[in-house]
N, C-alpha and C positions, 0 to 999 in steps of 0.2 A: 645195704644197711651204713647208716652214718655212724661212724667210728670217734668214742668219746678222746679226748686228749685230756692228760692228767696234767692239772696246773697247780703252781704253788699259791698259797693264800699269801697276798699282796702285804705287804708291810709300808704303814706312812710313817713319817715323822709327826705330822699334825694328829692331834686328837681325832679319834677317830668317832663320827658319829652315831654312825647307823650300824653299830654292833648288834644281833639282835638277841640278845641276851642267851639263857637257856635252849632257846632254836636257832644259834648262831651255828653252831656245827652244820645242823641240818641244812642253814643256807649252803655253808660249805662245799657241803657234796653236792648238791641242788647245780652249786656252779661246773664244778667239774666235772660235772653230768652234760653237760652243753658241749654238741659238737663243734659248737664251732666253724665247722667245714669250710665255710665261707667268706672266715675272714683271710685275708690277703696274704699274711705270711704265714697262714696253716697251709690253706691250700695249693700257696706254691711249692712248697714242704713236700705236699701230698701229690704233689703233680711236677715232678724237675723239670717237664717238658713240654707242659702248658706254656700260654701264650697269657699275657694279660690281657688280650681282647676276651678270650674265654673265658678267663676270669669275670671280666667285668659282664659279659651277655649274663651270667645265671647271678652275680650278687646283684645285678639292677634289677632282675626278674623276683628276685627272692624280696629286694624294697620296695618295688613296686606293688608285687603282690601282699606285701604286709601292711600296707596302708588299707588295704580292704573298704577301695573307693575306686569308682571310675564313672564319671558321670555322661560319661560320651559327650558326642559333638554338641556344638553350642552355637547360636548365635549372639555376639556378642549385644548386637543392640547398642552401641556406645553413644554416647551423648553427653555433649558441652553442657551444663547446667548453670554457669558465672565464669566468670574471667575476671581477673585483677591483675594492674599492670606494678609487677615489684622492681625494684632494684635490681638490675641484671637478668632479671626472668618474668614470664607471663606466668602467672597462677591461674589454674584452670578448675573449677569443681566439675569432675567427670563422674559419670553412671555407668556399668555396663554389666551384662549377666556373666556371671561365671560359674554357672551350671543353670537348667532350666527352672529349678527351685529358688537359686541365690542371685539376687542383683545385689552388687555392691555400689557403693559411694567411694570415690579417691580423689585424690590430688594427682593432676599431671603439672608437672614444674617446664617450659619449653625456658631455653635457653635466649638472652639477647646479644644482640653486633655477634652472631657467631654463621658461617656459612654451613648450610644444611646440606643433606643431612646429617645428624651428630649421633653419638652411642646413643645407647638409654641404661637407664640404672632402675632395677627393681629394689626400691628400698623398702626395709622389714624392719621395724618395729620390735623392741625389747619384751620379756615377758614380765620382768618385773617393773614394777613402778605403777604409775596411778593407771590400773583398771580400764577407768570411765573414761580414758582417751586412749586410741591407738596413733591412728597417721597423724593425729595433732601433736603428737610429740615431734614429729618431726619436720613439719612446715609451721613458720611462724605464722602467729596469729594476723586475722585483720584488724583487729582492735589488742591495745596495747592498753593497758600492761596486762599481761597474761597471768595466767589463775596462778596462786601463791604456789600448789602443789605441781602444778607442770613444772615451774622455775625452778623448783628444788630439783625434779627430777633430772632435768636437762643440764644443771650446775655440776650436780653430782656423775652423772653418765655420758655430757658430752663436752666438758669446758663450756657450757652456756650458748654450745653453739646449735641451730638447726641445722640437723645433719641433711635434710633433704635442700633447703637454700642450698647449701654450700657447695653440692655437686652440680646445680643447676647453673649457680654463676661459673661454675670451672667449666659450663661449656655441655654437659650434660642433661637429657632429657628426662625428667625421674617421675616414674608412679608409685605411691604411696596409696595402700588401704589397710583396713583394720582387718587385723585377724580375728576368727570368730573367737565371740564371746568377749573381745573388747570394744572401746571404743564405742559406737552408734549398734554395733552389734553386741554389747553385751545387754544380757536380759532386762526387761522391764516388765512389771506389770505383775509381780511376784514377790512374796515375802514381803511388802513395805516397799518395793522398790518403786516410783513412780511411772505410770506409763510413759507420762512426758518430760521424763529426767533431763535435764541439762547442767552436767558439772559446771561449765562456764559458772552459772547462776548460785553456786552454792558456795557458804562459808567455806573455812577452811575444814571447822570443825564438822560440818556435817558433811562435807565431802569425804573426809576419814569415814564417818560412819557409814554411811553407804557405800563407799569403795570396799569396805568388811563384807559388807553383807552382800554385795555380787560376787568377791572373790569365795564366799559360802556358797553359792550356787555353782561352783567349777566343778569340783567332782560330780555333782548331780550330772551336770551338765556333758563331761567326759561319759559317764554312764549311759547318758540318754542318745549319744551318739554311737556307743559301742549297742545298744542295744535299738539301735536303729540298723544296724548292720556294717557301722564303720566308725574310723578314729579319728580323733582332733586331726593330727598332721593328715591323715587322707583328706578330708576337706581344705584343709589349710594349701597341703601342696597345687593342691588341684585350682584353688583360688589363686594361687602365685602363679599358675605358668597361665591362667590367662592372662596376667598383669603382662605376662611379655606376649602374648595376642595381642592383648590391646594396643602395645608399644608400638607393634608391626602394623598396627591400623593408621599410623601416624607418618603423614607424609615428612615430618622433621626430623623421622628416626629411621638410622641405615639398622635393617633386620641382622643386618649380620655382626652388628657389635653391641651386643647385649650384654649387660653383668649385673651384679647381685650383693648387697651389702645387708649387714645387720650386727646385733650386737647382742649377746645371751640368747634368750630364746628365739630372736632374730637372726642369731646364728646358727643353730637349730635350722630355723626355715632355709637359710642359706647352703647351708649342706646339703638339706634333701633336693632344696631346689638344684643345685650348680649339680649335684649326684644325678637326677633322672631328667631333664631339660637340659638334652644336648644345645640348645638355641643361647645356652648362659655359655658365653665365651671366656669368660673372667669373673672371680668371685672372692669376697674377702669376707671370712667371718670372723667374730672377735668375742673371746672371751664362752667359748662352748667346745673344750676338747679335752676328754681324758680316756679311761679306757671302761670297761663295763666293770672288771673286776676291782680296780681303784675305788668307782665312785659308789660300787653298792658297800664296800668297808666303810667309806667315808661322808658320803652323803647324797642320798638320795631328793629327802624331804625339802632342803634345801636349794636343788638346781635342777637334777634330772627328775623332773614331776610326772603327772599324771598325763601331760602333753606329749610325754614321748612313749606312751604304752604302744607296740606294736607287735601284736600277737605273731608267732611265726618269724620274729627277726633275730629279736637279741638273743637267741640259742644258736644262730647261724653266723651271723657277723658279730662287729665290734664297731663302735662309735667312729674310731677312725677310719674305718670303713669306707663312712662316707664319704670325707675329703677324697679318700684315695679314688673313690668312683666320679669325681670330677676329671680327673686325668682323661685326654691331656690338654686340656683348658686351663686355664691360668688360674692359679688356686692361690688365695693366701690363709691362712691358717694365722690369726692371732691368739696367743694366750700368754696372761699377765702371771707373771711369779708370784706375785700379791696376792690375787683373786684367794678369797677365800671358801670361794664353794666349789672349790677344785683340787684336789690334791697336786702338787708340783710331780710327785714320781708317776701319776695318769698324766701328766701333760707330758713330758719326760718321755715314755713309753708310745706315746700316740706320735710325739715327732719323731721318734727314731724307726715306727711302720709306716708311716706316710712319704717318710725321705726314701727308705727302702722302695716303697711301689712306685714314686714317682721315677726314680733310677731304674725299675724293673719295666716299667710304660715307657722307657726310652724317653723322659722330657724331662729329667731333674729340673731345670729351667724353668719351668712352667709353675714351680713351687716355690713358696716364700713362707718360710716359719720364723714369725715375729713374737721373740718372747722377751718382754721386758716388765722390772720392777715397779708394775704398775700394780694397782687394785681391780678391780671388776668394774670393767670403762672400757668407752671410745674414744679419748680424750683426743684433744686436738692436734697434741703429737702424733698420735694412732691415725688419726683421721689423716693428715699429709702423707704418713707414709703408705695409707691406701689409697690417696689421691695420685701418686706419683707410680703405684703399681696399674692401677685401672688406665694411667694416660699411656705407661707402657703398652700395654696389650690390648688397648680400646680406641686409642688416636693415632690419627694419622700422621704422619710426618711431613 
């Protein structure tokens, strides 16, 4: 029988955005009723003689089961659809199966002037931003100038840099695909969305109008997945894990040196991929860390959205446990103190839990907690910090 822990209603300095009016006391009672028995701190307290490995086995199973999805073995049937020579790397347009019923297009960037095999990076694009682009937010386009909406996102989130290009020029092989409901995988042919939609051909005004319509289908899309027996994160975890499979098919890549990184919703995907796929030896997640208690009070609608719905998980685990599950692999958690999506109190509480757990796991040196006075972004300074981290853990001296 699971024993519920009495918790204190969290307080935050910022104005709470999600107090639930007359139902807030009910929500507090529901939160207090959760056992959170697989939260690392709670489990360790309840099992003083238990090991990190024992906790990790239980928590990983809970998370994997909570995805409510397992497509089973798949023949990737990888293809190279096109190739372009770029400054510092070769860009390949590739396609491969992620399940027997899903085939994705992606970009694979292979560095030039390096000794092969090289480390690989699974690049995960953000959730927020222009939904009709996914992987195309990370890789420079063949034709310039790029769409103004794409440039706006790039400037505000990445200091104007194409993140995948930057990794490739530093000697990494990079794979990037669209998440479900983004880019080429955004729904078309319903509610006025053209079946042959190409966002690059739209004016800024036309784009904003269609992007809004696509976003309006998102909650319907999550419900469609739930009624199909799965979750948004379940589909995307297995797609992201198949990206690791794809990198392993490339002779240019050292399969023992694979990492992943992403901003915001891409950081959420990074956390889950690094937690469950042991082939990820180093990760850096930017701007997606808090605790459930702090976030539920502060901001669910603008940050921890429907894509995070995992029945059977959040009553037993907390968000910091995702990063803790990555141990003993190298894990960087970037939380910006001026990020208005997450309360600083939630960031601080998470950092304390993650640091304590990495020490418990016997690998405190494998954790990097980065907290700078910045807004929600993965800017040039943070990119340099991440490059140093990946270089330390994935490159050979």
